C-alpha positions in Angstrom: -145.0 51.7 17.9 -143.5 48.6 19.5 -145.4 45.4 19.0 -146.7 44.1 22.3 -146.9 40.3 22.5 -148.0 39.9 26.1 -149.5 41.9 29.0 -149.3 41.2 32.7 -147.4 42.2 35.7 -144.0 41.8 37.4 -144.7 40.6 40.9 -142.4 40.2 44.0 -143.6 40.2 47.5 -146.5 42.6 47.7 -145.2 44.8 44.8 -147.2 44.6 41.6 -145.9 46.3 38.4 -148.2 46.3 35.3 -146.0 45.7 32.2 -146.2 44.8 28.6 -143.7 42.4 26.8 -142.0 43.6 23.6 -139.6 41.5 21.5 -136.0 42.9 21.9 -134.7 41.1 18.8 -135.7 40.4 15.2 -134.8 37.5 13.0 -132.7 38.2 9.8 -131.2 35.9 7.2 -131.7 34.4 3.8 -134.9 32.5 3.3 -134.3 29.8 0.7 -137.4 28.2 -0.8 -137.4 24.8 -2.4 -138.3 24.8 -6.1 -138.7 22.1 -8.7 -136.0 22.8 -11.3 -138.1 21.3 -14.1 -141.1 23.5 -13.7 -140.1 26.2 -11.1 -143.0 25.2 -8.9 -142.7 25.5 -5.1 -141.9 22.2 -3.3 -143.9 21.6 -0.1 -143.8 19.1 2.7 -145.8 16.0 3.1 -146.5 13.8 6.1 -145.2 10.4 5.1 -145.7 7.0 6.8 -142.0 6.0 7.1 -142.8 2.3 6.8 -145.2 2.3 3.8 -143.9 5.5 2.2 -147.4 6.7 1.7 -148.8 10.1 2.5 -151.0 10.2 5.6 -153.8 12.6 6.5 -153.5 14.8 9.6 -156.6 13.2 11.3 -154.7 9.8 11.4 -151.7 11.3 13.2 -151.4 10.9 17.0 -148.6 12.1 19.3 -146.3 9.7 21.1 -143.3 9.8 23.4 -140.7 7.0 23.0 -140.6 5.2 26.4 -138.0 2.7 25.3 -136.4 1.7 22.0 -139.2 1.1 19.5 -142.0 1.5 22.1 -144.1 4.6 22.5 -146.7 6.0 24.9 -149.5 7.7 22.9 -151.0 10.9 24.4 -154.2 12.6 23.4 -154.4 16.3 22.6 -156.6 16.7 25.7 -154.0 15.0 27.9 -151.3 17.3 26.5 -153.4 20.4 27.0 -154.1 19.5 30.6 -150.4 19.3 31.3 -149.7 22.8 30.1 -149.0 25.2 32.9 -151.8 27.7 33.7 -151.1 31.1 32.3 -151.2 33.6 35.2 -150.1 36.7 33.2 -147.5 37.3 35.9 -143.7 37.5 35.8 -143.4 36.0 39.3 -140.0 36.9 40.8 -139.0 34.2 43.3 -135.5 35.3 44.2 -132.8 37.9 43.6 -129.2 36.9 42.8 -126.0 38.6 41.8 -126.0 39.5 38.1 -122.5 38.2 37.6 -123.5 34.7 38.8 -125.7 33.9 35.7 -123.6 32.3 33.0 -124.2 33.5 29.4 -124.9 29.8 28.6 -128.3 30.1 30.3 -129.5 33.2 28.4 -132.1 32.4 25.8 -134.4 35.0 24.4 -134.5 38.7 25.4 -137.7 40.9 25.7 -138.2 44.5 26.8 -140.6 45.1 29.7 -142.4 48.4 29.4 -144.6 50.0 32.1 -148.3 49.7 31.6 -151.5 51.2 33.2 -149.7 54.0 35.1 -147.0 51.7 36.4 -144.1 54.0 35.5 -143.1 54.9 39.1 -143.0 51.4 40.5 -141.3 50.3 37.3 -138.5 52.9 37.9 -138.3 51.8 41.5 -137.5 48.2 40.6 -135.0 49.3 37.9 -133.1 51.6 40.2 -133.1 49.1 43.1 -131.6 46.4 40.8 -128.9 48.9 39.6 -127.9 49.9 43.1 -127.8 46.4 44.5 -126.2 44.7 41.5 -129.0 42.1 41.7 -131.3 40.6 39.1 -134.6 38.9 39.6 -135.2 35.2 38.9 -138.7 34.6 37.8 -141.3 32.1 36.5 -143.4 33.1 33.6 -145.8 31.3 31.1 -145.6 32.4 27.5 -147.7 30.8 24.8 -148.6 27.9 27.1 -145.0 27.2 27.8 -143.4 27.6 31.2 -140.1 29.5 31.3 -137.5 30.4 33.8 -136.5 34.1 33.4 -134.3 36.8 34.7 -135.4 40.4 35.1 -132.5 42.9 34.8 -132.0 46.6 34.2 -130.7 47.9 30.8 -130.2 51.6 30.7 -133.5 53.2 31.6 -135.5 50.0 30.8 -136.1 46.6 32.3 -135.3 43.5 30.3 -136.6 40.0 30.7 -134.5 37.2 29.4 -135.9 33.7 29.3 -133.4 31.2 30.6 -132.5 27.6 29.7 -133.3 25.1 32.4 -130.3 23.6 34.3 -130.7 20.2 32.5 -130.5 21.9 29.1 -127.0 23.4 29.8 -124.0 21.1 29.6 -121.2 21.6 32.1 -117.5 22.1 31.2 -116.9 18.5 32.3 -118.7 17.5 29.2 -115.7 18.6 27.1 -113.3 16.2 28.8 -110.5 18.7 28.7 -106.9 17.3 29.3 -104.7 18.4 32.2 -102.6 20.5 29.7 -105.6 22.7 29.2 -106.9 22.7 32.7 -103.7 23.4 34.6 -101.1 24.5 32.0 -97.5 25.4 32.8 -97.4 28.9 31.2 -94.3 31.1 31.3 -94.7 34.8 32.4 -93.2 35.9 29.1 -95.9 34.1 27.1 -98.6 35.6 29.4 -97.2 39.1 29.0 -97.1 38.8 25.2 -100.6 37.5 25.1 -101.8 40.3 27.4 -100.2 43.0 25.2 -101.7 41.5 22.0 -105.2 41.6 23.6 -104.7 45.2 24.7 -103.5 46.2 21.2 -106.7 44.6 19.7 -109.0 46.1 22.3 -111.7 48.5 21.2 -115.2 49.7 22.2 -118.1 47.3 21.4 -119.8 48.5 18.3 -122.2 45.8 17.1 -123.2 47.7 13.9 -119.7 47.3 12.5 -120.1 43.6 12.2 -122.1 42.3 9.2 -123.5 39.0 8.0 -121.2 38.7 5.0 -123.0 35.6 3.7 -126.4 37.4 3.6 -124.8 40.5 1.9 -123.1 38.3 -0.8 -126.3 36.3 -1.5 -128.4 39.4 -1.8 -125.8 41.1 -4.0 -125.9 38.0 -6.3 -129.7 38.1 -6.3 -129.7 41.8 -7.3 -127.2 41.1 -10.1 -129.2 38.2 -11.5 -132.4 40.2 -11.3 -130.8 43.1 -13.3 -129.6 40.5 -15.9 -133.2 39.3 -16.3 -132.6 35.9 -14.8 -136.0 35.8 -13.1 -138.0 32.6 -12.9 -141.9 32.7 -12.7 -142.8 30.6 -9.6 -146.2 29.5 -8.5 -148.5 26.6 -7.6 -151.3 25.1 -9.6 -153.8 27.9 -8.9 -151.3 30.6 -9.8 -150.2 28.8 -12.9 -153.9 28.6 -14.0 -154.3 32.3 -13.3 -151.3 33.1 -15.5 -152.7 31.0 -18.3 -156.1 32.6 -18.0 -154.5 36.1 -18.1 -152.5 35.1 -21.2 -155.7 33.9 -23.0 -157.5 37.1 -22.1 -154.6 39.2 -23.4 -154.4 37.2 -26.6 -158.1 37.5 -27.2 -158.1 41.2 -26.6 -155.2 41.6 -29.1 -157.1 39.5 -31.7 -160.2 41.6 -31.3 -158.2 44.8 -31.8 -156.5 43.3 -34.9 -159.8 42.3 -36.4 -161.4 45.7 -35.6 -158.6 47.4 -37.5 -159.4 45.3 -40.7 -162.3 46.0 -43.0 -164.9 43.3 -43.7 -166.4 40.5 -41.7 -164.6 39.5 -38.5 -163.0 36.1 -38.6 -162.3 33.4 -36.0 -158.9 32.7 -34.6 -158.5 29.7 -36.8 -159.4 31.7 -39.8 -156.9 34.3 -38.9 -154.2 31.6 -38.7 -155.2 30.1 -42.1 -155.3 33.6 -43.6 -151.8 34.3 -42.4 -150.6 31.1 -44.1 -152.4 32.2 -47.3 -150.8 35.6 -47.3 -147.2 34.2 -47.3 -145.2 34.8 -50.6 -146.0 32.1 -53.1 -146.0 31.4 -56.9 -148.4 33.4 -59.0 -151.8 31.7 -59.5 -151.6 29.6 -56.3 -152.4 32.3 -53.7 -156.1 32.3 -54.3 -156.2 28.5 -54.1 -154.4 28.5 -50.8 -156.8 31.1 -49.3 -159.8 29.0 -50.4 -158.3 25.9 -48.9 -157.7 27.8 -45.6 -161.3 28.9 -45.5 -162.5 25.3 -46.0 -160.3 24.0 -43.2 -161.5 26.7 -40.8 -165.1 25.7 -41.5 -164.3 22.1 -40.6 -162.6 23.3 -37.4 -165.8 25.2 -36.4 -167.9 22.1 -36.9 -165.7 20.0 -34.5 -167.7 19.2 -31.3 -166.4 20.7 -28.0 -163.9 18.3 -26.4 -163.1 16.5 -29.6 -159.3 16.9 -29.1 -158.3 14.4 -31.9 -160.5 16.0 -34.5 -159.3 19.5 -33.7 -155.7 18.4 -34.0 -156.4 16.8 -37.4 -158.2 19.8 -38.7 -155.4 22.2 -37.7 
């Protein structure tokens, strides 16, 4: 089922069409995380006072607008909230224009409009009317407390709403400062004919699925190759690292218990096991018993060490 992000109505004149808004696109790409190469821990972001270089708590941060160089006007959250447009849950069409008059530069984000609450017939009525007239609807809409200019247009059997950039967000061609040679060139008919024939030879039907993000494909292929070669790095924060250490301790303890249970006689501590292993190493005849005795004495001293006595434990081991 499509994920609905907004419900409301398309409105023009006295016509009211219940609709739901569904994203028409999805984001793809490689998500690179920052890692500390020394420990393979994740690297986060901090709010830093750019003058002192010190970290600052969120409760001490206010929002400001630079009024002139080096001088800001501070606005409270309440003032900013009051300036947000009121959400009316309406795609309010204010005019109809020729579809060809809207430049691609203005198109921002596309959404599907789907009929809601038995609005199928009037939904189809608007779609067919736009198709027959070649018009699109220019509308105002509020999404997530942000006001948008939008265009409602037909796409096959559906209606699509594209949010538009505002006029002051789109730069005109004059911004480029093109020279006269580009604006009004002296082109020979032979050159134009050859260029036309080249375009015709390279023309084909638009098939977007045949175009791939080669960077993403190569990166993911490299990731898969390194994974198969075993080049995986364990990554985690402090809590995850602690969990891993705890899991390792639990596993080691369980293994020791199983090892002890498999041997006859009194169960020994981990320290005694270490010392016993040392005593069992090949040695000259007559010295093996002495080493085992020494190991037992050392283990006894280790057990008597108070908890937290780091130096004494190191000396005993």
